[in-house]
Backbone bond lengths (Angstrom), bond angles and torsions (degrees), N, CA, C in turn:
res aa  C-N    CA-C-N  psi(-1)  N-CA   C-N-CA  omega(-1)  CA-C   N-CA-C  phi
1 M - - - 1.441 - - 1.527 111.29 -
2 M 1.337 115.99 -36.01 1.469 119.18 177.90 1.524 110.79 -67.17
3 K 1.335 116.31 -44.08 1.463 120.26 -178.66 1.517 111.36 -67.20
4 A 1.327 117.10 -35.82 1.462 120.86 -179.55 1.528 111.81 -71.81
5 G 1.331 116.37 -22.06 1.456 119.56 177.64 1.515 114.47 96.32
6 S 1.345 118.09 2.02 1.463 118.14 -179.42 1.524 111.42 -75.46
7 K 1.317 117.55 -28.02 1.465 121.66 175.68 1.520 107.96 -120.53
8 K 1.303 116.33 105.42 1.459 120.37 -175.00 1.522 112.51 -82.65
9 R 1.323 117.88 -29.88 1.454 120.44 -179.17 1.524 109.43 -108.86
10 P 1.339 117.99 138.58 1.471 120.74 -178.02 1.522 113.63 -59.51
11 E 1.345 118.19 -34.44 1.466 118.71 -178.86 1.519 112.32 -66.24
12 K 1.332 117.83 -27.82 1.466 120.61 176.17 1.524 110.55 -68.89
13 L 1.328 117.16 -36.76 1.463 120.80 176.77 1.522 110.58 -66.83
14 V 1.326 117.48 -40.22 1.463 121.62 177.39 1.521 110.04 -63.78
15 M 1.340 117.97 -40.89 1.466 121.19 178.30 1.525 111.09 -59.53
16 A 1.320 116.75 -39.86 1.457 120.54 -177.58 1.514 111.90 -75.13
17 A 1.323 118.41 -36.34 1.462 120.74 -170.74 1.515 114.78 -98.81
18 I 1.328 119.49 -39.09 1.462 120.73 -169.70 1.522 112.20 -110.32
19 A 1.320 116.78 -66.74 1.468 121.16 -179.74 1.518 108.60 -154.87
20 T 1.314 115.84 145.44 1.453 119.94 -178.99 1.519 111.16 -71.31
21 G 1.313 118.36 -42.65 1.462 121.80 176.16 1.510 113.47 89.67
22 Q 1.323 115.68 -154.81 1.458 122.26 -175.92 1.518 110.55 -80.57
23 L 1.320 115.76 126.75 1.463 121.25 175.44 1.514 108.74 -99.21
24 N 1.316 116.34 135.85 1.459 121.66 -179.09 1.516 109.94 -125.53
25 I 1.317 115.38 144.33 1.457 122.00 174.01 1.521 106.49 -112.71
26 F 1.317 116.92 118.75 1.465 123.04 -176.82 1.529 110.73 53.83
27 D 1.334 116.52 43.68 1.468 124.68 177.14 1.523 113.15 62.30
28 M 1.334 117.52 27.63 1.456 122.04 175.80 1.525 108.60 -136.90
29 F 1.336 116.38 164.90 1.457 119.90 174.24 1.522 108.84 -60.42
30 P 1.340 117.95 150.38 1.467 119.35 175.97 1.529 110.69 -59.37
31 A 1.314 116.02 140.43 1.467 121.13 -177.72 1.522 110.57 -69.79
32 K 1.321 116.00 143.46 1.463 121.36 175.03 1.519 106.90 -83.83
33 Q 1.330 115.32 95.20 1.460 121.04 -169.75 1.517 113.52 -84.96
34 L 1.303 117.55 -36.49 1.462 120.78 -176.05 1.520 109.52 -85.08
35 D 1.268 118.24 110.80 1.461 126.90 179.91 1.532 112.96 52.69
36 G 1.316 118.58 19.49 1.458 122.54 177.49 1.513 115.57 71.51
37 K 1.339 117.34 9.72 1.459 120.24 -176.49 1.519 114.06 -122.66
38 R 1.340 117.55 -18.85 1.463 119.91 -174.84 1.521 110.51 -131.00
39 V 1.342 114.53 144.30 1.456 120.24 175.00 1.519 109.99 -80.91
40 L 1.322 116.90 -40.08 1.462 123.06 -179.24 1.525 110.15 -128.66
41 P 1.323 118.16 152.03 1.465 120.34 -176.11 1.526 114.28 -68.62
42 Y 1.324 118.87 -20.90 1.454 119.33 -177.35 1.526 112.41 -78.14
43 L 1.322 119.07 -10.84 1.464 122.91 177.72 1.525 109.31 -80.80
44 S 1.342 116.51 142.51 1.458 119.28 177.50 1.527 109.79 -76.76
45 L 1.324 116.09 159.45 1.462 120.92 -175.07 1.526 113.13 -63.79
46 D 1.331 117.21 -35.66 1.462 119.91 -175.93 1.529 113.28 -96.52
47 E 1.304 117.75 8.21 1.467 120.77 -177.61 1.531 110.56 -71.99
48 Q 1.313 116.06 135.44 1.462 122.97 178.22 1.522 108.74 -122.03
49 G 1.315 117.23 158.41 1.454 120.20 174.84 1.518 112.42 132.34
50 A 1.321 113.54 -179.28 1.461 120.39 -175.92 1.520 112.27 -67.35
51 V 1.331 117.14 -32.26 1.469 120.56 -179.94 1.530 110.19 -61.96
52 C 1.314 117.27 -35.73 1.462 121.49 179.82 1.522 112.54 -69.50
53 E 1.320 117.86 -16.34 1.464 122.49 179.21 1.519 112.47 -103.18
54 G 1.335 117.80 6.50 1.452 120.60 176.11 1.517 115.16 99.82
55 F 1.336 118.26 16.02 1.461 120.84 178.39 1.520 109.25 -88.43
56 I 1.336 116.53 134.62 1.460 121.63 -179.93 1.518 108.36 -116.86
57 Y 1.337 116.01 119.65 1.463 121.14 -179.09 1.516 112.52 -80.63
58 S 1.309 118.28 -29.07 1.465 122.05 -175.83 1.517 110.92 -75.56
59 S 1.337 115.32 159.23 1.459 119.85 173.90 1.522 108.74 -103.79
60 I 1.312 115.93 165.32 1.458 120.14 178.61 1.517 109.56 -68.31
61 E 1.332 116.47 -33.98 1.463 121.18 -179.49 1.525 111.66 -67.68
62 S 1.343 117.17 -43.03 1.468 119.84 -178.13 1.520 112.37 -80.20
63 G 1.319 117.23 -17.76 1.461 121.11 177.91 1.512 111.90 107.34
64 L 1.309 115.62 146.51 1.458 122.53 -178.85 1.521 109.58 -109.30
65 T 1.322 115.97 153.67 1.460 119.90 174.74 1.531 108.32 -78.43
66 Q 1.329 116.02 171.40 1.468 119.82 -179.31 1.528 111.75 -61.67
67 G 1.308 116.56 -42.25 1.463 120.09 179.21 1.515 112.33 -65.06
68 E 1.330 116.38 -39.20 1.465 119.98 178.27 1.524 111.28 -65.86
69 I 1.319 116.37 -37.50 1.473 120.15 176.86 1.524 110.21 -65.04
70 L 1.335 117.67 -42.13 1.461 121.21 177.71 1.521 111.48 -60.82
71 L 1.329 115.62 -46.15 1.458 120.00 -179.10 1.521 110.76 -65.22
72 M 1.331 117.15 -42.95 1.459 120.81 -179.88 1.526 111.18 -64.23
73 S 1.326 117.63 -39.79 1.465 119.45 179.37 1.523 111.28 -67.85
74 Q 1.331 117.32 -35.24 1.469 120.90 176.55 1.529 110.13 -63.36
75 V 1.320 117.05 -43.99 1.468 121.47 179.92 1.518 110.65 -65.39
76 K 1.328 117.41 -45.29 1.465 121.32 -178.93 1.524 110.80 -62.87
77 R 1.329 117.22 -41.15 1.463 121.08 179.90 1.526 110.84 -62.24
78 N 1.316 117.56 -43.62 1.467 120.93 179.27 1.524 111.72 -67.43
79 N 1.335 117.24 -38.69 1.459 119.92 -179.85 1.524 111.59 -69.60
80 V 1.333 117.90 -36.14 1.466 120.40 176.95 1.518 109.52 -65.68
81 D 1.314 116.98 -41.06 1.464 120.93 178.78 1.527 110.63 -63.37
82 K 1.322 116.85 -41.89 1.463 121.41 178.63 1.529 110.87 -62.24
83 K 1.331 116.40 -44.18 1.466 120.89 -179.44 1.534 110.49 -66.07
84 H 1.326 116.77 -40.15 1.463 120.48 179.66 1.524 111.12 -62.05
85 N 1.320 116.30 -46.69 1.466 119.88 -178.62 1.526 111.76 -65.22
86 A 1.320 117.40 -36.92 1.464 120.43 179.86 1.520 110.90 -67.51
87 S 1.337 117.56 -42.20 1.467 119.51 -179.24 1.529 110.71 -71.56
88 E 1.310 117.50 -29.03 1.463 120.35 177.23 1.530 110.56 -64.04
89 R 1.330 116.38 -45.76 1.463 120.38 179.85 1.523 111.96 -67.11
90 S 1.334 116.95 -44.84 1.466 119.05 -178.47 1.525 110.89 -69.39
91 G 1.320 118.52 -32.89 1.456 121.22 177.10 1.517 112.19 -65.69
92 Y 1.330 116.31 -38.83 1.460 120.67 178.34 1.521 110.28 -67.29
93 L 1.337 117.05 -40.95 1.458 121.16 178.11 1.527 110.73 -63.30
94 Q 1.323 116.84 -42.93 1.458 120.66 178.93 1.533 110.57 -62.04
95 R 1.311 117.38 -40.81 1.466 121.08 179.78 1.531 110.64 -64.01
96 K 1.335 116.97 -44.19 1.460 120.15 178.79 1.527 111.70 -62.33
97 L 1.329 116.88 -43.82 1.464 120.25 179.42 1.516 111.55 -64.49
98 T 1.318 116.86 -40.40 1.464 120.47 179.14 1.521 110.63 -62.25
99 K 1.315 116.55 -43.88 1.469 120.26 178.83 1.530 111.71 -64.15
100 L 1.324 117.62 -38.77 1.458 121.18 179.93 1.530 112.39 -68.52
101 L 1.325 116.23 -35.72 1.466 120.38 -172.56 1.520 114.45 -101.24
102 E 1.327 119.04 4.78 1.464 119.07 -175.21 1.520 113.57 -68.52
103 D 1.327 118.91 -23.92 1.461 121.58 179.26 1.529 113.38 -96.16
104 V 1.320 118.12 -2.27 1.458 121.55 -177.39 1.529 109.28 -80.50
105 T 1.340 115.42 132.20 1.470 120.94 177.73 1.521 109.30 -132.75
106 M 1.318 114.98 157.05 1.456 120.97 175.35 1.520 107.86 -108.24
107 R 1.312 116.30 126.96 1.463 121.33 -176.97 1.528 110.11 -89.64
108 H 1.352 115.80 169.27 1.461 121.42 -179.09 1.521 112.69 -65.52
109 D 1.321 117.47 -24.78 1.465 119.70 179.49 1.527 112.32 -83.05
110 G 1.356 117.58 3.05 1.456 122.05 176.08 1.508 114.53 91.32
111 T 1.308 118.84 3.85 1.463 121.38 179.33 1.527 109.85 -91.74
112 V 1.321 115.04 151.29 1.462 121.93 177.46 1.514 107.15 -106.34
113 R 1.335 115.84 127.83 1.470 120.49 -176.18 1.514 110.48 -134.79
114 D 1.335 114.80 156.25 1.457 118.85 173.06 1.519 108.81 -98.16
115 S 1.322 117.32 -173.46 1.469 120.77 -174.14 1.525 113.22 -69.58
116 K 1.322 118.51 -17.13 1.462 121.45 -178.49 1.528 112.92 -79.69
117 D 1.327 118.21 -19.22 1.477 121.34 -177.85 1.508 111.46 -90.25
């Protein structure tokens, strides 16, 4: 899969083949949203362990449980939203810079001038 180019990063190959591992939302553990004690509703209130903090033992190849699928979809949705907002801001900045600099030229004498000079 690495040689074919479908998995460019080694950790993505490990997620598919061995174990998904720790899922993070905005580089932090998933928030305990339900009454401040559980990440997902299917977990019991007194349950402790890595699963309660967003760790997934299963791999994508072997199959995920329903709770793991819910948690993974929550993480993916937040990460897509984060990426969308970041590209929106950087795209706007690039457009503004392009418009500001479209008339700027460098002359043979080494000076930088705009269209008015």
